[in-house]
MDTraj code that builds the backbone (N, CA, C; nanometers):
import mdtraj as md
import numpy as np

residues = "UNK UNK UNK UNK UNK UNK UNK UNK UNK UNK UNK UNK UNK UNK UNK UNK UNK UNK UNK UNK UNK UNK UNK UNK UNK UNK UNK UNK UNK UNK UNK UNK UNK UNK UNK UNK UNK UNK UNK UNK UNK UNK UNK UNK UNK UNK UNK UNK UNK UNK UNK UNK UNK UNK UNK UNK UNK UNK UNK UNK UNK UNK UNK UNK UNK UNK UNK UNK UNK UNK UNK UNK UNK UNK UNK UNK UNK UNK UNK UNK UNK UNK UNK UNK UNK UNK UNK UNK UNK UNK UNK UNK UNK UNK UNK UNK UNK UNK UNK UNK UNK UNK UNK UNK UNK UNK UNK UNK UNK UNK UNK UNK UNK UNK UNK UNK UNK UNK UNK UNK UNK UNK UNK UNK UNK UNK UNK UNK UNK UNK UNK UNK UNK UNK UNK UNK UNK UNK UNK UNK UNK UNK UNK UNK UNK UNK UNK UNK UNK UNK UNK UNK UNK UNK UNK UNK UNK UNK UNK UNK UNK UNK UNK UNK UNK UNK UNK UNK UNK UNK UNK UNK UNK UNK UNK UNK UNK UNK UNK UNK UNK UNK UNK UNK UNK UNK".split()
xyz = np.array([
    [4.1934, 9.0057, -7.2750],
    [4.0181, 9.0450, -7.3092],
    [3.9329, 8.9580, -7.2673],
    [3.9365, 8.8423, -7.1609],
    [3.8187, 8.7473, -7.1344],
    [3.6773, 8.7228, -7.2427],
    [3.5713, 8.7573, -7.1497],
    [3.4630, 8.7483, -7.2650],
    [3.4296, 8.9301, -7.2462],
    [3.4708, 8.9782, -7.3329],
    [3.4327, 9.1610, -7.3075],
    [3.4079, 9.1754, -7.4357],
    [3.2840, 9.2650, -7.4333],
    [3.1639, 9.2631, -7.5285],
    [3.2256, 9.3080, -7.7014],
    [3.3864, 9.3314, -7.6921],
    [3.4464, 9.3141, -7.8452],
    [3.4543, 9.1822, -7.8576],
    [3.4550, 9.0889, -7.7974],
    [3.4952, 8.9887, -7.7858],
    [3.4031, 8.9019, -7.8943],
    [3.2460, 8.9662, -7.7432],
    [3.1453, 8.8324, -7.7982],
    [3.0743, 8.9260, -7.9469],
    [3.0957, 9.0246, -7.9308],
    [3.0288, 9.0425, -8.0690],
    [3.1309, 9.0005, -8.2568],
    [3.2997, 9.0033, -8.1923],
    [3.3717, 8.9212, -8.3153],
    [3.3018, 8.8450, -8.2981],
    [3.2921, 8.7447, -8.2058],
    [3.2633, 8.5842, -8.2252],
    [3.1435, 8.5738, -8.3034],
    [3.0134, 8.6725, -8.2378],
    [2.8846, 8.6614, -8.3028],
    [2.9260, 8.7018, -8.4171],
    [2.9706, 8.7621, -8.5111],
    [3.0111, 8.8446, -8.6137],
    [3.0558, 8.7262, -8.7461],
    [3.1095, 8.6466, -8.6841],
    [3.2231, 8.5750, -8.7557],
    [3.1218, 8.4418, -8.7644],
    [3.0250, 8.4167, -8.6650],
    [2.9199, 8.2919, -8.6809],
    [2.8056, 8.3645, -8.7521],
    [2.8099, 8.5049, -8.7903],
    [2.6860, 8.4847, -8.9098],
    [2.7854, 8.5020, -9.0257],
    [2.8620, 8.5657, -9.0402],
    [2.9889, 8.5269, -9.1108],
    [2.9943, 8.3622, -9.2118],
    [3.0181, 8.2758, -9.1190],
    [3.0446, 8.1678, -9.1517],
    [2.8881, 8.0934, -9.2568],
    [2.7707, 8.1120, -9.1103],
    [2.7039, 8.0609, -9.2313],
    [2.6071, 8.1365, -9.3376],
    [2.7072, 8.2485, -9.2983],
    [2.5561, 8.2733, -9.4967],
    [2.6709, 8.2384, -9.5473],
    [2.8038, 8.2132, -9.5324],
    [2.8943, 8.0884, -9.6775],
    [2.9281, 8.1013, -9.6838],
    [2.9303, 7.9918, -9.5958],
    [2.8916, 7.8371, -9.6061],
    [3.0601, 7.7525, -9.5432],
    [3.1387, 7.8888, -9.4978],
    [3.2296, 7.8632, -9.3837],
    [3.1700, 7.7707, -9.2706],
    [3.3098, 7.6330, -9.2634],
    [3.2713, 7.5492, -9.1667],
    [3.4117, 7.5019, -9.0966],
    [3.3629, 7.4805, -8.9152],
    [3.4616, 7.4560, -8.8637],
    [3.6065, 7.3790, -8.9049],
    [3.7323, 7.4044, -8.8590],
    [3.8116, 7.2549, -8.8859],
    [3.8404, 7.1895, -8.7376],
    [3.8201, 7.1264, -8.6743],
    [3.7593, 7.0074, -8.5814],
    [3.8775, 7.0143, -8.4717],
    [3.8754, 7.0392, -8.3915],
    [4.0087, 7.0734, -8.2621],
    [4.1166, 7.2001, -8.2701],
    [4.0428, 7.2823, -8.3522],
    [4.0912, 7.4163, -8.3225],
    [4.0281, 7.5173, -8.2878],
    [3.8981, 7.4469, -8.1745],
    [3.8704, 7.5250, -8.1114],
    [3.8294, 7.6103, -8.1492],
    [3.7638, 7.6394, -8.3035],
    [3.7079, 7.7808, -8.3335],
    [3.7814, 7.8829, -8.4380],
    [3.9193, 7.8439, -8.4284],
    [4.0409, 7.9393, -8.4412],
    [4.0115, 7.9606, -8.5588],
    [4.0484, 7.7995, -8.6493],
    [4.0717, 7.8074, -8.7774],
    [3.8746, 7.7565, -8.8618],
    [3.8397, 7.8138, -8.9411],
    [3.7968, 7.7901, -9.0634],
    [3.7728, 7.8025, -9.1906],
    [3.7241, 7.6945, -9.2856],
    [3.7232, 7.6558, -9.4366],
    [3.6436, 7.6951, -9.5141],
    [3.6212, 7.7141, -9.5803],
    [3.5294, 7.7208, -9.6998],
    [3.5401, 7.6661, -9.8410],
    [3.5364, 7.5390, -9.8256],
    [3.5671, 7.4409, -9.9918],
    [3.4686, 7.5804, -10.1067],
    [3.5479, 7.5644, -10.1990],
    [3.5126, 7.6249, -10.3348],
    [3.5904, 7.6055, -10.4703],
    [3.5411, 7.7028, -10.5714],
    [3.5983, 7.6624, -10.6529],
    [3.7233, 7.7142, -10.7045],
    [3.7497, 7.7346, -10.8006],
    [3.8981, 7.8428, -10.8306],
    [3.8398, 7.9255, -10.9941],
    [3.8260, 8.0448, -10.9217],
    [3.7919, 8.1182, -11.0246],
    [3.8478, 8.1734, -11.1350],
    [4.0276, 8.2416, -11.0691],
    [4.1144, 8.3012, -11.1029],
    [4.1930, 8.2596, -11.2468],
    [4.2651, 8.3479, -11.3136],
    [4.3235, 8.3234, -11.4367],
    [4.4021, 8.1875, -11.3839],
    [4.4711, 8.0903, -11.4679],
    [4.6057, 7.9975, -11.4715],
    [4.6615, 8.0775, -11.3885],
    [4.6663, 7.9372, -11.2676],
    [4.7568, 7.9752, -11.1519],
    [4.9255, 7.9156, -11.0998],
    [4.9726, 7.9183, -11.1682],
    [5.1212, 7.8078, -11.1464],
    [5.2029, 7.8753, -10.9840],
    [5.1986, 7.7636, -10.8796],
    [5.2410, 7.7687, -10.7817],
    [5.3625, 7.7197, -10.7422],
    [5.4668, 7.7764, -10.6885],
    [5.6507, 7.7313, -10.6543],
    [5.6506, 7.5790, -10.6378],
    [5.5428, 7.5136, -10.5848],
    [5.5888, 7.3897, -10.5770],
    [5.5332, 7.3155, -10.6864],
    [5.4671, 7.3724, -10.7839],
    [5.5049, 7.2825, -10.8891],
    [5.2891, 7.2649, -10.9256],
    [5.2333, 7.2706, -10.8866],
    [5.0634, 7.2359, -10.8487],
    [5.0983, 7.4175, -10.9808],
    [4.9755, 7.3762, -11.0361],
    [4.8866, 7.4336, -11.1515],
    [4.7773, 7.4373, -11.1208],
    [4.6792, 7.5792, -11.0653],
    [4.5387, 7.5694, -11.0808],
    [4.4644, 7.6254, -11.1822],
    [4.3625, 7.5603, -11.2629],
    [4.2911, 7.5931, -11.3720],
    [4.1279, 7.6570, -11.2893],
    [4.0565, 7.7533, -11.3972],
    [3.9415, 7.7915, -11.3112],
    [3.8430, 7.6228, -11.2900],
    [3.7636, 7.6622, -11.1655],
    [3.6903, 7.5275, -11.1660],
    [3.7622, 7.4136, -11.0862],
    [3.9095, 7.3872, -11.0849],
    [3.9320, 7.3192, -10.9645],
    [3.9023, 7.3389, -10.8143],
    [3.9084, 7.2463, -10.7268],
    [3.8760, 7.3147, -10.5956],
    [3.9558, 7.3188, -10.5280],
    [3.9131, 7.4489, -10.4138],
    [4.0162, 7.5070, -10.3110],
    [3.9069, 7.5554, -10.2062],
    [4.0090, 7.5853, -10.1170],
    [3.9786, 7.5796, -10.0162],
    [4.0001, 7.7466, -9.9226],
    [3.8720, 7.8174, -9.8908],
    [3.9863, 7.9862, -9.8855],
    [3.9526, 7.9039, -9.6736],
    [4.0758, 8.0138, -9.6915],
    [4.0902, 7.9563, -9.4867],
    [4.0540, 8.0985, -9.4085],
    [3.9864, 8.0694, -9.3255],
    [3.9278, 8.1872, -9.1709],
    [4.0286, 8.1610, -9.0701],
    [4.0887, 8.2980, -9.0126],
    [4.1103, 8.3061, -8.8790],
    [4.0031, 8.3669, -8.8277],
    [3.9628, 8.3144, -8.7058],
    [3.8506, 8.3808, -8.5747],
    [4.0074, 8.4803, -8.5223],
    [3.9632, 8.6023, -8.5583],
    [4.0376, 8.7504, -8.4769],
    [4.0658, 8.7270, -8.3663],
    [3.8816, 8.7021, -8.2890],
    [3.8622, 8.7282, -8.2229],
    [3.9858, 8.6298, -8.0207],
    [3.9393, 8.4607, -8.0840],
    [4.0017, 8.3524, -8.0951],
    [4.1487, 8.3995, -8.0997],
    [4.2421, 8.4024, -8.1646],
    [4.3538, 8.4127, -8.1918],
    [4.4029, 8.5402, -8.1256],
    [4.3594, 8.6042, -8.0854],
    [4.4104, 8.7201, -7.9702],
    [4.4100, 8.7206, -7.8306],
    [4.3521, 8.6295, -7.8126],
    [4.2886, 8.5491, -7.6956],
    [4.4226, 8.5092, -7.6837],
    [4.5029, 8.4125, -7.7209],
    [4.6214, 8.4246, -7.6918],
    [4.7601, 8.4649, -7.6830],
    [4.6864, 8.6048, -7.6844],
    [4.8391, 8.7405, -7.6825],
    [4.7844, 8.8199, -7.5549],
    [4.6682, 8.8068, -7.5089],
    [4.6362, 8.8607, -7.4007],
    [4.6774, 8.8012, -7.3048],
    [4.6771, 8.8666, -7.1770],
    [4.7705, 8.8208, -7.0262],
    [4.8831, 8.7861, -6.9979],
    [4.9122, 8.8700, -7.1513],
    [5.1162, 8.8296, -7.1264],
    [5.1772, 8.9256, -7.1592],
    [5.2452, 8.9762, -7.0666],
    [5.3331, 9.1028, -6.9878],
    [5.4481, 9.1426, -7.1318],
    [5.4165, 9.0431, -7.2809],
    [5.5508, 9.1070, -7.3303],
    [5.4738, 9.0460, -7.4456],
    [5.4831, 9.1395, -7.5158],
    [5.4050, 9.0717, -7.6850],
    [5.5011, 8.9791, -7.7265],
    [5.6067, 8.9696, -7.7683],
    [5.6513, 8.8511, -7.7826],
    [5.6406, 8.7262, -7.7569],
    [5.6055, 8.7232, -7.6547],
    [5.5574, 8.5693, -7.5711],
    [5.3673, 8.5716, -7.6079],
    [5.3401, 8.6911, -7.6658],
    [5.1886, 8.6512, -7.7179],
    [5.1706, 8.6022, -7.8390],
    [5.2858, 8.7109, -7.9261],
    [5.2883, 8.7129, -8.0193],
    [5.2954, 8.4892, -8.0602],
    [5.4468, 8.4464, -8.0328],
    [5.4687, 8.3330, -7.9964],
    [5.3557, 8.2112, -7.9694],
    [5.2383, 8.2258, -7.8583],
    [5.2018, 8.1876, -7.8289],
    [5.0571, 8.1737, -7.9653],
    [5.0670, 8.2445, -8.0399],
    [4.9505, 8.2735, -8.1542],
    [5.0495, 8.1829, -8.2097],
    [5.1319, 8.1729, -8.2551],
    [5.2115, 8.1155, -8.3452],
    [5.1759, 7.9690, -8.3675],
    [5.1776, 7.8970, -8.2363],
    [5.1746, 7.7880, -8.1769],
    [5.0690, 7.7079, -8.2129],
    [4.9011, 7.8371, -8.1681],
    [4.8500, 7.8087, -8.1496],
    [4.8312, 7.7920, -8.3109],
    [4.8574, 7.8393, -8.3852],
    [4.8224, 7.8436, -8.6032],
    [4.9122, 7.7334, -8.5890],
    [5.0206, 7.6919, -8.5443],
    [5.0890, 7.5492, -8.6079],
    [4.9875, 7.4797, -8.5865],
    [5.0056, 7.4498, -8.4652],
    [4.8785, 7.3367, -8.3776],
    [4.7165, 7.3212, -8.4921],
    [4.6885, 7.4339, -8.5233],
    [4.5894, 7.4205, -8.6155],
    [4.5978, 7.3683, -8.7799],
    [4.7194, 7.3705, -8.7837],
    [4.7670, 7.3185, -8.9112],
    [4.7021, 7.2612, -8.9407],
    [4.8080, 7.1266, -8.7940],
    [4.7682, 7.0035, -8.8250],
    [4.6411, 6.9753, -8.7876],
    [4.5735, 7.0132, -8.7649],
    [4.3851, 6.9130, -8.7501],
    [4.3821, 6.9563, -8.9176],
    [4.3991, 7.0671, -8.9769],
    [4.3724, 7.0905, -9.0599],
    [4.4062, 7.0234, -9.1865],
    [4.5597, 6.9523, -9.2112],
    [4.6026, 6.8439, -9.2110],
    [4.5350, 6.7205, -9.2617],
    [4.4965, 6.6855, -9.1078],
    [4.3577, 6.5680, -9.0937],
    [4.3127, 6.5763, -9.1635],
    [4.1779, 6.7158, -9.1117],
    [4.0515, 6.7159, -9.1944],
    [4.0540, 6.7433, -9.3554],
    [4.2162, 6.6913, -9.4273],
    [4.2163, 6.7648, -9.5661],
    [4.1863, 6.6319, -9.5853],
    [4.1979, 6.5415, -9.5252],
    [4.2684, 6.3805, -9.5767],
    [4.0759, 6.2960, -9.5162],
    [3.9636, 6.3309, -9.3967],
    [3.8791, 6.2792, -9.3447],
    [3.7644, 6.3662, -9.3486],
    [3.7359, 6.4731, -9.3632],
    [3.6481, 6.5354, -9.3747],
    [3.5963, 6.5359, -9.5497],
    [3.4648, 6.4344, -9.5440],
    [3.3850, 6.4578, -9.6949],
    [3.3803, 6.5723, -9.7901],
    [3.3966, 6.7260, -9.7696],
    [3.4255, 6.8466, -9.8072],
    [3.5079, 6.8895, -9.8400],
    [3.6029, 6.8732, -9.7971],
    [3.7874, 6.8722, -9.8393],
    [3.7920, 6.7462, -9.9493],
    [3.7042, 6.6551, -9.9682],
    [3.7930, 6.5712, -9.9960],
    [3.8566, 6.6457, -10.1696],
    [3.9453, 6.6000, -10.2064],
    [3.9742, 6.6454, -10.3507],
    [3.9782, 6.7921, -10.3866],
    [4.0067, 6.8848, -10.2502],
    [4.0810, 7.0315, -10.2779],
    [4.2184, 6.9898, -10.2954],
    [4.2884, 7.0993, -10.3972],
    [4.3602, 7.0831, -10.4380],
    [4.4910, 7.2013, -10.3859],
    [4.4627, 7.3138, -10.3768],
    [4.4926, 7.3938, -10.2254],
    [4.4100, 7.4979, -10.1970],
    [4.4847, 7.4937, -10.0893],
    [4.4502, 7.6068, -9.9900],
    [4.4379, 7.7690, -9.9647],
    [4.3538, 7.8652, -9.9627],
    [4.4641, 8.0036, -9.9364],
    [4.3382, 8.1114, -9.8670],
    [4.4442, 8.2106, -9.8432],
    [4.3775, 8.3090, -9.7222],
    [4.3935, 8.3810, -9.7801],
    [4.3601, 8.4935, -9.7450],
    [4.4066, 8.6828, -9.7320],
    [4.4412, 8.7391, -9.5913],
    [4.5361, 8.7632, -9.6052],
    [4.5531, 8.7758, -9.4333],
    [4.6684, 8.9246, -9.4515],
    [4.7144, 8.9469, -9.2962],
    [4.8289, 9.0842, -9.2763],
    [4.9279, 9.0024, -9.2232],
    [4.8910, 8.8451, -9.1979],
    [4.9717, 8.7969, -9.1171],
    [5.0357, 8.6763, -9.2623],
    [5.0784, 8.7390, -9.3271],
    [5.1352, 8.6281, -9.4090],
    [5.2922, 8.6199, -9.4111],
    [5.3502, 8.6990, -9.2628],
    [5.4802, 8.6899, -9.2661],
    [5.5264, 8.5854, -9.1856],
    [5.4023, 8.6192, -9.1044],
    [5.3663, 8.3960, -9.0650],
    [5.3761, 8.2417, -9.1325],
    [5.3046, 8.2843, -9.1967],
    [5.2208, 8.1933, -9.2887],
    [5.3882, 8.1474, -9.4240],
    [5.4429, 8.2901, -9.4244],
    [5.5623, 8.1647, -9.5346],
    [5.6249, 8.0944, -9.4315],
    [5.6693, 8.1756, -9.3170],
    [5.7345, 8.0289, -9.2067],
    [5.6559, 7.9514, -9.2426],
    [5.5173, 7.8688, -9.2284],
    [5.4840, 7.7953, -9.2294],
    [5.4791, 7.7243, -9.3285],
    [5.5284, 7.7700, -9.4857],
    [5.5136, 7.6750, -9.5345],
    [5.4336, 7.7386, -9.6903],
    [5.3955, 7.8656, -9.6130],
    [5.2454, 7.9135, -9.7775],
    [5.3337, 8.0326, -9.8694],
    [5.2547, 8.0018, -9.9673],
    [5.3458, 8.0595, -10.0907],
    [5.2622, 8.2514, -10.0259],
    [5.3701, 8.2800, -10.0669],
    [5.2909, 8.4774, -10.0592],
    [5.2964, 8.5390, -10.2206],
    [5.1798, 8.5460, -10.1657],
    [5.1257, 8.6676, -10.3595],
    [5.0691, 8.7835, -10.3155],
    [5.1008, 8.8822, -10.3781],
    [5.0077, 8.9741, -10.3920],
    [4.9191, 9.0261, -10.4322],
    [4.7954, 9.0838, -10.4283],
    [4.6570, 9.0526, -10.4265],
    [4.6374, 9.0641, -10.5700],
    [4.6418, 9.1018, -10.6696],
    [4.5936, 9.0902, -10.7496],
    [4.5600, 9.2268, -10.8211],
    [4.4554, 9.2458, -10.7824],
    [4.3699, 9.4358, -10.7919],
    [4.3898, 9.5167, -10.7157],
    [4.4616, 9.6136, -10.7457],
    [4.4852, 9.7253, -10.6526],
    [4.3859, 9.7850, -10.5979],
    [4.2487, 9.8015, -10.6196],
    [4.1766, 9.8097, -10.5602],
    [4.1732, 9.7239, -10.4537],
    [4.0868, 9.6424, -10.4904],
    [4.1209, 9.5261, -10.3644],
    [4.1306, 9.4905, -10.2991],
    [4.3052, 9.4664, -10.2758],
    [4.4285, 9.4956, -10.2008],
    [4.3992, 9.6024, -10.1362],
    [4.3800, 9.6775, -10.1662],
    [4.3403, 9.8548, -10.0511],
    [4.2481, 9.8251, -9.9691],
    [4.1762, 9.7771, -10.0035],
    [4.0050, 9.7948, -9.9102],
    [4.0148, 9.6512, -9.8239],
    [4.0888, 9.5259, -9.8968],
    [4.0866, 9.4252, -9.7857],
    [4.2054, 9.4629, -9.6831],
    [4.2820, 9.5221, -9.6834],
    [4.3734, 9.5669, -9.5935],
    [4.3304, 9.6845, -9.5353],
    [4.2552, 9.7698, -9.5690],
    [4.2112, 9.8331, -9.4802],
    [4.1160, 9.7765, -9.3903],
    [4.0271, 9.6968, -9.4651],
    [3.9547, 9.5850, -9.3310],
    [3.9781, 9.5578, -9.2103],
    [4.0997, 9.4387, -9.3047],
    [4.2174, 9.3629, -9.1535],
    [4.2508, 9.4627, -9.0487],
    [4.3390, 9.6078, -9.1206],
    [4.4124, 9.6817, -8.9867],
    [4.2918, 9.7277, -8.9031],
    [4.2218, 9.7446, -8.9443],
    [4.0793, 9.7895, -8.8870],
    [4.0151, 9.6345, -8.7810],
    [4.1020, 9.5361, -8.8341],
    [3.9641, 9.4118, -8.7770],
    [4.0883, 9.3887, -8.6565],
    [4.2594, 9.4310, -8.7244],
    [4.3280, 9.3939, -8.5616],
    [4.2990, 9.5128, -8.4845],
    [4.2611, 9.6788, -8.4964],
    [4.2650, 9.7372, -8.3741],
    [4.1411, 9.7249, -8.3269],
    [4.0363, 9.7104, -8.4325],
    [3.9403, 9.6357, -8.2934],
    [3.9704, 9.5105, -8.1872],
    [4.0334, 9.4032, -8.2310],
    [4.0157, 9.3514, -8.1025],
    [4.1787, 9.3435, -8.0543],
    [4.2534, 9.4204, -8.0460],
    [4.3830, 9.4585, -7.9928],
    [4.3858, 9.5414, -7.9600],
    [4.4219, 9.5177, -7.7735],
    [4.4294, 9.5898, -7.6418],
    [4.5307, 9.6405, -7.6472],
    [4.6253, 9.6270, -7.7549],
    [4.7340, 9.7092, -7.6863],
    [4.8057, 9.7083, -7.8619],
    [4.7824, 9.8396, -7.9323],
    [4.7820, 9.8643, -8.0386],
    [4.8644, 9.8989, -8.0896],
    [4.9701, 9.9039, -8.2015],
    [5.0730, 9.8799, -8.1951],
    [5.1141, 10.0789, -8.2714],
    [5.1531, 10.1732, -8.1884],
    [5.2379, 10.2911, -8.2478],
    [5.3017, 10.3089, -8.3518],
    [5.2419, 10.4356, -8.4060],
    [5.2508, 10.4562, -8.5396],
    [5.1633, 10.4112, -8.6606],
    [5.2555, 10.4648, -8.8165],
    [5.1524, 10.4304, -8.8734],
    [5.1919, 10.2276, -8.9240],
    [5.0980, 10.1146, -8.9929],
    [5.1676, 10.0340, -9.0140],
    [5.1400, 10.0627, -9.1551],
    [5.2370, 9.9447, -9.2472],
    [5.2501, 10.0454, -9.3564],
    [5.2206, 9.8739, -9.4491],
    [5.2169, 9.7653, -9.3861],
    [5.1783, 9.6258, -9.4175],
    [5.0493, 9.6149, -9.4873],
    [5.0208, 9.5407, -9.5836],
    [4.9559, 9.5203, -9.6372],
    [4.8855, 9.3576, -9.6802],
    [4.7435, 9.3456, -9.6528],
    [4.6870, 9.2199, -9.6708],
    [4.7903, 9.1129, -9.8029],
    [4.8064, 8.9865, -9.7702],
    [4.8752, 8.9553, -9.9089],
    [4.7686, 8.7789, -9.9204],
    [4.8019, 8.7543, -10.0218],
    [4.7142, 8.6485, -10.0355],
    [4.8545, 8.5255, -10.0022],
    [4.7799, 8.3874, -9.9215],
    [4.9089, 8.2500, -9.8616],
    [4.7865, 8.1350, -9.9697],
    [4.8645, 8.0145, -10.0487],
    [4.8804, 7.9692, -10.1009],
    [4.9745, 7.8526, -10.0105],
    [4.8903, 7.7217, -9.9924],
    [4.9522, 7.6109, -10.0157],
    [4.9142, 7.4716, -10.0734],
    [4.9324, 7.3997, -10.1436],
    [4.8981, 7.3048, -10.1639],
    [4.8188, 7.1918, -10.0997],
    [4.7882, 7.1268, -10.0817],
    [4.7108, 6.9989, -10.0431],
    [4.8649, 6.9224, -9.9713],
    [4.8702, 6.8385, -10.0871],
    [5.0136, 6.7957, -10.1165],
    [5.1657, 6.8491, -9.9803],
    [5.1782, 6.9923, -10.0200],
    [5.1942, 7.0532, -9.9012],
    [5.1954, 7.0939, -9.7611],
    [5.0771, 7.0796, -9.7919],
    [5.0428, 7.1529, -9.6758],
    [5.0585, 6.9557, -9.5983],
    [4.9933, 6.8023, -9.6243],
    [5.0192, 6.7174, -9.5851],
    [5.1989, 6.7275, -9.5252],
    [5.2798, 6.7072, -9.6263],
    [5.3819, 6.6887, -9.5798],
    [5.4719, 6.7979, -9.4768],
    [5.3934, 6.9518, -9.4748],
    [5.4480, 6.9864, -9.3540],
    [5.4039, 6.9792, -9.2170],
    [5.2452, 6.9285, -9.2454],
    [5.1790, 6.9323, -9.1042],
    [5.1061, 6.7811, -9.0797],
    [5.0971, 6.7131, -9.1823],
    [5.0186, 6.5830, -9.1600],
    [5.0412, 6.4887, -9.0409],
    [4.9959, 6.3795, -9.0744],
    [4.9769, 6.3504, -8.9407],
    [5.0942, 6.3306, -8.8978],
    [5.1984, 6.2022, -8.9472],
    [5.3210, 6.2072, -8.8977],
    [5.4481, 6.3722, -8.8626],
    [5.3613, 6.5039, -8.9198],
    [5.4248, 6.6192, -8.8696],
    [5.3306, 6.6581, -8.6759],
    [5.2298, 6.5859, -8.7211],
    [5.1268, 6.6547, -8.6837],
    [5.1197, 6.6061, -8.4825],
    [5.2055, 6.4783, -8.4855],
    [5.1246, 6.4009, -8.3796],
    [5.2966, 6.3813, -8.2846],
])
top = md.Topology()
chain = top.add_chain()
for i, resn in enumerate(residues, 1):
    res = top.add_residue(resn, chain, resSeq=i)
    for name in ("N", "CA", "C"):
        top.add_atom(name, md.element.get_by_symbol(name[0]), res)
traj = md.Trajectory(xyz[None], top)
């Protein structure tokens, strides 16, 4: 993809979104992974790891820079090789996130990290708990947005209809440290 106008516009858009919404980069990820500390506003949520989230608990929203992620796939003849490069980049980024969760003042006290993504099958392999987005209209809107984002950046679009819907992915801070903390990341 290089520095195509789509990549530049996508990078500019990510930067504007980050600035307006208080999204911070995770050091060491070359801008691939970003995080927005916030408070939980939903109903009481019990994660499979045993953590219970209550309204007002500190959480952090994860963001992936789509333009940067797809650079890992570009230039590879085989889709599988590109996908594996993306998975390795995300795994490395999660190690840096685990470190940032311990060292970054704005992430102190975060109980869990979550995101909304079409990449939930990969997130599940990394230990994230996958949940359906509770509101059907919100689920449909986010899925439409994510699919269009994928089409925008992908130079090799999929053939045929894509039925996958965006899902929420959750991981507790403790589980993040267990899987990707210093002992595992280095």
